[in-house]
Chimera marker file (.cmm) of the C-alpha trace (Angstrom):
<marker_set name="trace">
<marker id="1" x="10.503" y="-7.605" z="8.839" r="1" g="1" b="0" radius="0.5"/>
<marker id="2" x="13.573" y="-8.212" z="6.741" r="1" g="1" b="0" radius="0.5"/>
<marker id="3" x="14.573" y="-4.717" z="5.721" r="1" g="1" b="0" radius="0.5"/>
<marker id="4" x="16.397" y="-1.750" z="7.236" r="1" g="1" b="0" radius="0.5"/>
<marker id="5" x="15.133" y="1.818" z="7.191" r="1" g="1" b="0" radius="0.5"/>
<marker id="6" x="17.544" y="4.736" z="6.989" r="1" g="1" b="0" radius="0.5"/>
<marker id="7" x="16.623" y="8.174" z="8.258" r="1" g="1" b="0" radius="0.5"/>
<marker id="8" x="17.458" y="11.294" z="6.281" r="1" g="1" b="0" radius="0.5"/>
<marker id="9" x="17.498" y="13.610" z="9.279" r="1" g="1" b="0" radius="0.5"/>
<marker id="10" x="14.336" y="15.480" z="8.324" r="1" g="1" b="0" radius="0.5"/>
<marker id="11" x="10.908" y="15.623" z="9.935" r="1" g="1" b="0" radius="0.5"/>
<marker id="12" x="9.364" y="14.554" z="6.647" r="1" g="1" b="0" radius="0.5"/>
<marker id="13" x="9.433" y="10.837" z="7.454" r="1" g="1" b="0" radius="0.5"/>
<marker id="14" x="7.476" y="11.225" z="10.677" r="1" g="1" b="0" radius="0.5"/>
<marker id="15" x="5.025" y="13.754" z="9.251" r="1" g="1" b="0" radius="0.5"/>
<marker id="16" x="4.393" y="11.840" z="6.027" r="1" g="1" b="0" radius="0.5"/>
<marker id="17" x="4.151" y="8.476" z="7.756" r="1" g="1" b="0" radius="0.5"/>
<marker id="18" x="6.513" y="6.571" z="5.493" r="1" g="1" b="0" radius="0.5"/>
<marker id="19" x="10.217" y="5.808" z="5.259" r="1" g="1" b="0" radius="0.5"/>
<marker id="20" x="12.372" y="7.636" z="2.732" r="1" g="1" b="0" radius="0.5"/>
<marker id="21" x="14.975" y="4.886" z="2.228" r="1" g="1" b="0" radius="0.5"/>
<marker id="22" x="14.919" y="1.124" z="2.777" r="1" g="1" b="0" radius="0.5"/>
<marker id="23" x="17.587" y="-1.466" z="2.068" r="1" g="1" b="0" radius="0.5"/>
<marker id="24" x="16.896" y="-5.153" z="1.548" r="1" g="1" b="0" radius="0.5"/>
<marker id="25" x="19.455" y="-7.934" z="2.090" r="1" g="1" b="0" radius="0.5"/>
<marker id="26" x="20.803" y="-9.605" z="-1.071" r="1" g="1" b="0" radius="0.5"/>
<marker id="27" x="19.363" y="-13.003" z="-0.131" r="1" g="1" b="0" radius="0.5"/>
<marker id="28" x="15.761" y="-11.849" z="-0.591" r="1" g="1" b="0" radius="0.5"/>
<marker id="29" x="13.317" y="-12.240" z="-3.459" r="1" g="1" b="0" radius="0.5"/>
<marker id="30" x="11.354" y="-9.249" z="-4.686" r="1" g="1" b="0" radius="0.5"/>
<marker id="31" x="7.582" y="-9.584" z="-4.971" r="1" g="1" b="0" radius="0.5"/>
<marker id="32" x="5.748" y="-7.120" z="-7.207" r="1" g="1" b="0" radius="0.5"/>
<marker id="33" x="1.956" y="-6.897" z="-7.011" r="1" g="1" b="0" radius="0.5"/>
<marker id="34" x="-0.551" y="-5.520" z="-9.445" r="1" g="1" b="0" radius="0.5"/>
<marker id="35" x="-2.640" y="-2.604" z="-8.287" r="1" g="1" b="0" radius="0.5"/>
<marker id="36" x="-5.338" y="-3.739" z="-5.876" r="1" g="1" b="0" radius="0.5"/>
<marker id="37" x="-8.750" y="-2.101" z="-5.873" r="1" g="1" b="0" radius="0.5"/>
<marker id="38" x="-12.003" y="-2.587" z="-3.987" r="1" g="1" b="0" radius="0.5"/>
<marker id="39" x="-13.254" y="-5.595" z="-5.953" r="1" g="1" b="0" radius="0.5"/>
<marker id="40" x="-14.978" y="-8.560" z="-4.389" r="1" g="1" b="0" radius="0.5"/>
<marker id="41" x="-14.345" y="-12.085" z="-5.729" r="1" g="1" b="0" radius="0.5"/>
<marker id="42" x="-16.783" y="-11.432" z="-8.605" r="1" g="1" b="0" radius="0.5"/>
<marker id="43" x="-15.008" y="-8.183" z="-9.658" r="1" g="1" b="0" radius="0.5"/>
<marker id="44" x="-17.821" y="-6.046" z="-8.270" r="1" g="1" b="0" radius="0.5"/>
<marker id="45" x="-16.896" y="-2.731" z="-6.617" r="1" g="1" b="0" radius="0.5"/>
<marker id="46" x="-17.151" y="-2.775" z="-2.819" r="1" g="1" b="0" radius="0.5"/>
<marker id="47" x="-17.969" y="0.484" z="-1.017" r="1" g="1" b="0" radius="0.5"/>
<marker id="48" x="-18.981" y="2.626" z="-3.959" r="1" g="1" b="0" radius="0.5"/>
<marker id="49" x="-18.548" y="6.283" z="-2.952" r="1" g="1" b="0" radius="0.5"/>
<marker id="50" x="-16.864" y="5.325" z="0.363" r="1" g="1" b="0" radius="0.5"/>
<marker id="51" x="-13.089" y="5.800" z="0.358" r="1" g="1" b="0" radius="0.5"/>
<marker id="52" x="-12.612" y="4.133" z="3.758" r="1" g="1" b="0" radius="0.5"/>
<marker id="53" x="-14.459" y="0.972" z="2.691" r="1" g="1" b="0" radius="0.5"/>
<marker id="54" x="-12.624" y="0.903" z="-0.640" r="1" g="1" b="0" radius="0.5"/>
<marker id="55" x="-9.244" y="1.385" z="1.010" r="1" g="1" b="0" radius="0.5"/>
<marker id="56" x="-9.955" y="-1.392" z="3.504" r="1" g="1" b="0" radius="0.5"/>
<marker id="57" x="-11.021" y="-3.779" z="0.713" r="1" g="1" b="0" radius="0.5"/>
<marker id="58" x="-7.975" y="-2.799" z="-1.360" r="1" g="1" b="0" radius="0.5"/>
<marker id="59" x="-5.696" y="-3.628" z="1.582" r="1" g="1" b="0" radius="0.5"/>
<marker id="60" x="-7.559" y="-6.905" z="2.166" r="1" g="1" b="0" radius="0.5"/>
<marker id="61" x="-6.995" y="-7.785" z="-1.492" r="1" g="1" b="0" radius="0.5"/>
<marker id="62" x="-3.348" y="-6.733" z="-1.254" r="1" g="1" b="0" radius="0.5"/>
<marker id="63" x="-2.853" y="-8.917" z="1.808" r="1" g="1" b="0" radius="0.5"/>
<marker id="64" x="-4.426" y="-11.895" z="0.026" r="1" g="1" b="0" radius="0.5"/>
<marker id="65" x="-2.235" y="-11.265" z="-3.035" r="1" g="1" b="0" radius="0.5"/>
<marker id="66" x="0.921" y="-11.148" z="-0.911" r="1" g="1" b="0" radius="0.5"/>
<marker id="67" x="-0.109" y="-14.316" z="0.932" r="1" g="1" b="0" radius="0.5"/>
<marker id="68" x="-0.393" y="-16.112" z="-2.428" r="1" g="1" b="0" radius="0.5"/>
<marker id="69" x="3.345" y="-15.424" z="-2.855" r="1" g="1" b="0" radius="0.5"/>
<marker id="70" x="4.154" y="-16.529" z="0.719" r="1" g="1" b="0" radius="0.5"/>
<marker id="71" x="4.575" y="-12.927" z="1.869" r="1" g="1" b="0" radius="0.5"/>
<marker id="72" x="2.776" y="-10.796" z="4.446" r="1" g="1" b="0" radius="0.5"/>
<marker id="73" x="2.136" y="-7.120" z="4.974" r="1" g="1" b="0" radius="0.5"/>
<marker id="74" x="5.256" y="-7.115" z="7.184" r="1" g="1" b="0" radius="0.5"/>
<marker id="75" x="7.330" y="-7.867" z="4.071" r="1" g="1" b="0" radius="0.5"/>
<marker id="76" x="6.159" y="-4.759" z="2.178" r="1" g="1" b="0" radius="0.5"/>
<marker id="77" x="8.971" y="-2.322" z="1.369" r="1" g="1" b="0" radius="0.5"/>
<marker id="78" x="7.077" y="0.104" z="-0.871" r="1" g="1" b="0" radius="0.5"/>
<marker id="79" x="3.450" y="1.091" z="-1.423" r="1" g="1" b="0" radius="0.5"/>
<marker id="80" x="2.139" y="3.033" z="-4.394" r="1" g="1" b="0" radius="0.5"/>
<marker id="81" x="-1.224" y="4.719" z="-3.968" r="1" g="1" b="0" radius="0.5"/>
<marker id="82" x="-3.433" y="6.172" z="-6.646" r="1" g="1" b="0" radius="0.5"/>
<marker id="83" x="-6.407" y="8.170" z="-5.410" r="1" g="1" b="0" radius="0.5"/>
<marker id="84" x="-8.985" y="10.281" z="-7.199" r="1" g="1" b="0" radius="0.5"/>
<marker id="85" x="-9.153" y="13.125" z="-4.681" r="1" g="1" b="0" radius="0.5"/>
<marker id="86" x="-6.358" y="14.591" z="-2.543" r="1" g="1" b="0" radius="0.5"/>
<marker id="87" x="-8.785" y="14.882" z="0.379" r="1" g="1" b="0" radius="0.5"/>
<marker id="88" x="-8.877" y="11.052" z="0.561" r="1" g="1" b="0" radius="0.5"/>
<marker id="89" x="-5.232" y="10.825" z="1.671" r="1" g="1" b="0" radius="0.5"/>
<marker id="90" x="-5.813" y="11.099" z="5.435" r="1" g="1" b="0" radius="0.5"/>
<marker id="91" x="-8.416" y="8.321" z="5.311" r="1" g="1" b="0" radius="0.5"/>
<marker id="92" x="-6.155" y="6.093" z="3.219" r="1" g="1" b="0" radius="0.5"/>
<marker id="93" x="-3.280" y="6.710" z="5.628" r="1" g="1" b="0" radius="0.5"/>
<marker id="94" x="-5.439" y="5.912" z="8.685" r="1" g="1" b="0" radius="0.5"/>
<marker id="95" x="-6.602" y="2.619" z="7.176" r="1" g="1" b="0" radius="0.5"/>
<marker id="96" x="-3.034" y="1.792" z="6.129" r="1" g="1" b="0" radius="0.5"/>
<marker id="97" x="-1.954" y="2.158" z="9.745" r="1" g="1" b="0" radius="0.5"/>
<marker id="98" x="-4.364" y="-0.646" z="10.680" r="1" g="1" b="0" radius="0.5"/>
<marker id="99" x="-2.570" y="-3.006" z="8.300" r="1" g="1" b="0" radius="0.5"/>
<marker id="100" x="1.077" y="-1.978" z="8.729" r="1" g="1" b="0" radius="0.5"/>
<marker id="101" x="3.258" y="-1.361" z="11.733" r="1" g="1" b="0" radius="0.5"/>
<marker id="102" x="6.239" y="0.947" z="11.984" r="1" g="1" b="0" radius="0.5"/>
<marker id="103" x="8.619" y="1.417" z="10.421" r="1" g="1" b="0" radius="0.5"/>
<marker id="104" x="6.350" y="2.064" z="7.468" r="1" g="1" b="0" radius="0.5"/>
<marker id="105" x="7.490" y="1.174" z="3.970" r="1" g="1" b="0" radius="0.5"/>
<marker id="106" x="8.443" y="3.792" z="1.437" r="1" g="1" b="0" radius="0.5"/>
<marker id="107" x="5.550" y="5.236" z="-0.499" r="1" g="1" b="0" radius="0.5"/>
<marker id="108" x="4.340" y="7.091" z="-3.544" r="1" g="1" b="0" radius="0.5"/>
<marker id="109" x="1.037" y="8.891" z="-3.981" r="1" g="1" b="0" radius="0.5"/>
<marker id="110" x="-0.581" y="9.919" z="-7.250" r="1" g="1" b="0" radius="0.5"/>
<marker id="111" x="-3.809" y="11.887" z="-7.509" r="1" g="1" b="0" radius="0.5"/>
<marker id="112" x="-5.539" y="10.993" z="-10.759" r="1" g="1" b="0" radius="0.5"/>
<marker id="113" x="-8.704" y="12.183" z="-12.449" r="1" g="1" b="0" radius="0.5"/>
<marker id="114" x="-10.029" y="8.633" z="-12.359" r="1" g="1" b="0" radius="0.5"/>
<marker id="115" x="-8.947" y="5.012" z="-12.099" r="1" g="1" b="0" radius="0.5"/>
<marker id="116" x="-9.857" y="2.083" z="-14.395" r="1" g="1" b="0" radius="0.5"/>
<marker id="117" x="-13.531" y="2.413" z="-13.454" r="1" g="1" b="0" radius="0.5"/>
<marker id="118" x="-15.190" y="5.664" z="-12.397" r="1" g="1" b="0" radius="0.5"/>
<marker id="119" x="-16.571" y="4.013" z="-9.207" r="1" g="1" b="0" radius="0.5"/>
<marker id="120" x="-13.046" y="3.284" z="-7.922" r="1" g="1" b="0" radius="0.5"/>
<marker id="121" x="-11.516" y="5.831" z="-5.543" r="1" g="1" b="0" radius="0.5"/>
<marker id="122" x="-8.235" y="4.153" z="-4.538" r="1" g="1" b="0" radius="0.5"/>
<marker id="123" x="-5.727" y="1.660" z="-5.934" r="1" g="1" b="0" radius="0.5"/>
<marker id="124" x="-2.760" y="0.260" z="-4.012" r="1" g="1" b="0" radius="0.5"/>
<marker id="125" x="0.202" y="-1.740" z="-5.263" r="1" g="1" b="0" radius="0.5"/>
<marker id="126" x="3.165" y="-3.061" z="-3.333" r="1" g="1" b="0" radius="0.5"/>
<marker id="127" x="6.741" y="-4.218" z="-3.521" r="1" g="1" b="0" radius="0.5"/>
<marker id="128" x="7.701" y="-6.774" z="-0.908" r="1" g="1" b="0" radius="0.5"/>
<marker id="129" x="10.890" y="-8.684" z="-0.102" r="1" g="1" b="0" radius="0.5"/>
<marker id="130" x="11.063" y="-12.154" z="1.442" r="1" g="1" b="0" radius="0.5"/>
<marker id="131" x="14.029" y="-14.342" z="2.362" r="1" g="1" b="0" radius="0.5"/>
<marker id="132" x="14.909" y="-16.875" z="-0.334" r="1" g="1" b="0" radius="0.5"/>
<link id1="1" id2="2" r="1" g="1" b="0" radius="0.2"/>
<link id1="2" id2="3" r="1" g="1" b="0" radius="0.2"/>
<link id1="3" id2="4" r="1" g="1" b="0" radius="0.2"/>
<link id1="4" id2="5" r="1" g="1" b="0" radius="0.2"/>
<link id1="5" id2="6" r="1" g="1" b="0" radius="0.2"/>
<link id1="6" id2="7" r="1" g="1" b="0" radius="0.2"/>
<link id1="7" id2="8" r="1" g="1" b="0" radius="0.2"/>
<link id1="8" id2="9" r="1" g="1" b="0" radius="0.2"/>
<link id1="9" id2="10" r="1" g="1" b="0" radius="0.2"/>
<link id1="10" id2="11" r="1" g="1" b="0" radius="0.2"/>
<link id1="11" id2="12" r="1" g="1" b="0" radius="0.2"/>
<link id1="12" id2="13" r="1" g="1" b="0" radius="0.2"/>
<link id1="13" id2="14" r="1" g="1" b="0" radius="0.2"/>
<link id1="14" id2="15" r="1" g="1" b="0" radius="0.2"/>
<link id1="15" id2="16" r="1" g="1" b="0" radius="0.2"/>
<link id1="16" id2="17" r="1" g="1" b="0" radius="0.2"/>
<link id1="17" id2="18" r="1" g="1" b="0" radius="0.2"/>
<link id1="18" id2="19" r="1" g="1" b="0" radius="0.2"/>
<link id1="19" id2="20" r="1" g="1" b="0" radius="0.2"/>
<link id1="20" id2="21" r="1" g="1" b="0" radius="0.2"/>
<link id1="21" id2="22" r="1" g="1" b="0" radius="0.2"/>
<link id1="22" id2="23" r="1" g="1" b="0" radius="0.2"/>
<link id1="23" id2="24" r="1" g="1" b="0" radius="0.2"/>
<link id1="24" id2="25" r="1" g="1" b="0" radius="0.2"/>
<link id1="25" id2="26" r="1" g="1" b="0" radius="0.2"/>
<link id1="26" id2="27" r="1" g="1" b="0" radius="0.2"/>
<link id1="27" id2="28" r="1" g="1" b="0" radius="0.2"/>
<link id1="28" id2="29" r="1" g="1" b="0" radius="0.2"/>
<link id1="29" id2="30" r="1" g="1" b="0" radius="0.2"/>
<link id1="30" id2="31" r="1" g="1" b="0" radius="0.2"/>
<link id1="31" id2="32" r="1" g="1" b="0" radius="0.2"/>
<link id1="32" id2="33" r="1" g="1" b="0" radius="0.2"/>
<link id1="33" id2="34" r="1" g="1" b="0" radius="0.2"/>
<link id1="34" id2="35" r="1" g="1" b="0" radius="0.2"/>
<link id1="35" id2="36" r="1" g="1" b="0" radius="0.2"/>
<link id1="36" id2="37" r="1" g="1" b="0" radius="0.2"/>
<link id1="37" id2="38" r="1" g="1" b="0" radius="0.2"/>
<link id1="38" id2="39" r="1" g="1" b="0" radius="0.2"/>
<link id1="39" id2="40" r="1" g="1" b="0" radius="0.2"/>
<link id1="40" id2="41" r="1" g="1" b="0" radius="0.2"/>
<link id1="41" id2="42" r="1" g="1" b="0" radius="0.2"/>
<link id1="42" id2="43" r="1" g="1" b="0" radius="0.2"/>
<link id1="43" id2="44" r="1" g="1" b="0" radius="0.2"/>
<link id1="44" id2="45" r="1" g="1" b="0" radius="0.2"/>
<link id1="45" id2="46" r="1" g="1" b="0" radius="0.2"/>
<link id1="46" id2="47" r="1" g="1" b="0" radius="0.2"/>
<link id1="47" id2="48" r="1" g="1" b="0" radius="0.2"/>
<link id1="48" id2="49" r="1" g="1" b="0" radius="0.2"/>
<link id1="49" id2="50" r="1" g="1" b="0" radius="0.2"/>
<link id1="50" id2="51" r="1" g="1" b="0" radius="0.2"/>
<link id1="51" id2="52" r="1" g="1" b="0" radius="0.2"/>
<link id1="52" id2="53" r="1" g="1" b="0" radius="0.2"/>
<link id1="53" id2="54" r="1" g="1" b="0" radius="0.2"/>
<link id1="54" id2="55" r="1" g="1" b="0" radius="0.2"/>
<link id1="55" id2="56" r="1" g="1" b="0" radius="0.2"/>
<link id1="56" id2="57" r="1" g="1" b="0" radius="0.2"/>
<link id1="57" id2="58" r="1" g="1" b="0" radius="0.2"/>
<link id1="58" id2="59" r="1" g="1" b="0" radius="0.2"/>
<link id1="59" id2="60" r="1" g="1" b="0" radius="0.2"/>
<link id1="60" id2="61" r="1" g="1" b="0" radius="0.2"/>
<link id1="61" id2="62" r="1" g="1" b="0" radius="0.2"/>
<link id1="62" id2="63" r="1" g="1" b="0" radius="0.2"/>
<link id1="63" id2="64" r="1" g="1" b="0" radius="0.2"/>
<link id1="64" id2="65" r="1" g="1" b="0" radius="0.2"/>
<link id1="65" id2="66" r="1" g="1" b="0" radius="0.2"/>
<link id1="66" id2="67" r="1" g="1" b="0" radius="0.2"/>
<link id1="67" id2="68" r="1" g="1" b="0" radius="0.2"/>
<link id1="68" id2="69" r="1" g="1" b="0" radius="0.2"/>
<link id1="69" id2="70" r="1" g="1" b="0" radius="0.2"/>
<link id1="70" id2="71" r="1" g="1" b="0" radius="0.2"/>
<link id1="71" id2="72" r="1" g="1" b="0" radius="0.2"/>
<link id1="72" id2="73" r="1" g="1" b="0" radius="0.2"/>
<link id1="73" id2="74" r="1" g="1" b="0" radius="0.2"/>
<link id1="74" id2="75" r="1" g="1" b="0" radius="0.2"/>
<link id1="75" id2="76" r="1" g="1" b="0" radius="0.2"/>
<link id1="76" id2="77" r="1" g="1" b="0" radius="0.2"/>
<link id1="77" id2="78" r="1" g="1" b="0" radius="0.2"/>
<link id1="78" id2="79" r="1" g="1" b="0" radius="0.2"/>
<link id1="79" id2="80" r="1" g="1" b="0" radius="0.2"/>
<link id1="80" id2="81" r="1" g="1" b="0" radius="0.2"/>
<link id1="81" id2="82" r="1" g="1" b="0" radius="0.2"/>
<link id1="82" id2="83" r="1" g="1" b="0" radius="0.2"/>
<link id1="83" id2="84" r="1" g="1" b="0" radius="0.2"/>
<link id1="84" id2="85" r="1" g="1" b="0" radius="0.2"/>
<link id1="85" id2="86" r="1" g="1" b="0" radius="0.2"/>
<link id1="86" id2="87" r="1" g="1" b="0" radius="0.2"/>
<link id1="87" id2="88" r="1" g="1" b="0" radius="0.2"/>
<link id1="88" id2="89" r="1" g="1" b="0" radius="0.2"/>
<link id1="89" id2="90" r="1" g="1" b="0" radius="0.2"/>
<link id1="90" id2="91" r="1" g="1" b="0" radius="0.2"/>
<link id1="91" id2="92" r="1" g="1" b="0" radius="0.2"/>
<link id1="92" id2="93" r="1" g="1" b="0" radius="0.2"/>
<link id1="93" id2="94" r="1" g="1" b="0" radius="0.2"/>
<link id1="94" id2="95" r="1" g="1" b="0" radius="0.2"/>
<link id1="95" id2="96" r="1" g="1" b="0" radius="0.2"/>
<link id1="96" id2="97" r="1" g="1" b="0" radius="0.2"/>
<link id1="97" id2="98" r="1" g="1" b="0" radius="0.2"/>
<link id1="98" id2="99" r="1" g="1" b="0" radius="0.2"/>
<link id1="99" id2="100" r="1" g="1" b="0" radius="0.2"/>
<link id1="100" id2="101" r="1" g="1" b="0" radius="0.2"/>
<link id1="101" id2="102" r="1" g="1" b="0" radius="0.2"/>
<link id1="102" id2="103" r="1" g="1" b="0" radius="0.2"/>
<link id1="103" id2="104" r="1" g="1" b="0" radius="0.2"/>
<link id1="104" id2="105" r="1" g="1" b="0" radius="0.2"/>
<link id1="105" id2="106" r="1" g="1" b="0" radius="0.2"/>
<link id1="106" id2="107" r="1" g="1" b="0" radius="0.2"/>
<link id1="107" id2="108" r="1" g="1" b="0" radius="0.2"/>
<link id1="108" id2="109" r="1" g="1" b="0" radius="0.2"/>
<link id1="109" id2="110" r="1" g="1" b="0" radius="0.2"/>
<link id1="110" id2="111" r="1" g="1" b="0" radius="0.2"/>
<link id1="111" id2="112" r="1" g="1" b="0" radius="0.2"/>
<link id1="112" id2="113" r="1" g="1" b="0" radius="0.2"/>
<link id1="113" id2="114" r="1" g="1" b="0" radius="0.2"/>
<link id1="114" id2="115" r="1" g="1" b="0" radius="0.2"/>
<link id1="115" id2="116" r="1" g="1" b="0" radius="0.2"/>
<link id1="116" id2="117" r="1" g="1" b="0" radius="0.2"/>
<link id1="117" id2="118" r="1" g="1" b="0" radius="0.2"/>
<link id1="118" id2="119" r="1" g="1" b="0" radius="0.2"/>
<link id1="119" id2="120" r="1" g="1" b="0" radius="0.2"/>
<link id1="120" id2="121" r="1" g="1" b="0" radius="0.2"/>
<link id1="121" id2="122" r="1" g="1" b="0" radius="0.2"/>
<link id1="122" id2="123" r="1" g="1" b="0" radius="0.2"/>
<link id1="123" id2="124" r="1" g="1" b="0" radius="0.2"/>
<link id1="124" id2="125" r="1" g="1" b="0" radius="0.2"/>
<link id1="125" id2="126" r="1" g="1" b="0" radius="0.2"/>
<link id1="126" id2="127" r="1" g="1" b="0" radius="0.2"/>
<link id1="127" id2="128" r="1" g="1" b="0" radius="0.2"/>
<link id1="128" id2="129" r="1" g="1" b="0" radius="0.2"/>
<link id1="129" id2="130" r="1" g="1" b="0" radius="0.2"/>
<link id1="130" id2="131" r="1" g="1" b="0" radius="0.2"/>
<link id1="131" id2="132" r="1" g="1" b="0" radius="0.2"/>
</marker_set>
């Protein structure tokens, strides 16, 4: 982990499960991923109707994407989530905790009517920072 978290003095960070502020050293490269969804290698939806399965596959795809840029989940400084139902958040957060350790990266959540395909329930994109 190559970043520093800063606490704002509120309970929000602990309750929400993400950091509010992170700084990255100047000698790091920024990695920006595209949104990752629950597609298998043939672009077929995995876990149709199952937010836990889709979240897990989305994180697997995110991890593979980061690895292609010589980064890992430990290098993630921000996650952006798009979900189609607010009630999915607790499941998404629980699966996220299997892939990331504390301190958690910063985060953003959007609840949308639908994603690129109606079968998709969650999309996750990341910013990561790695030493140059």
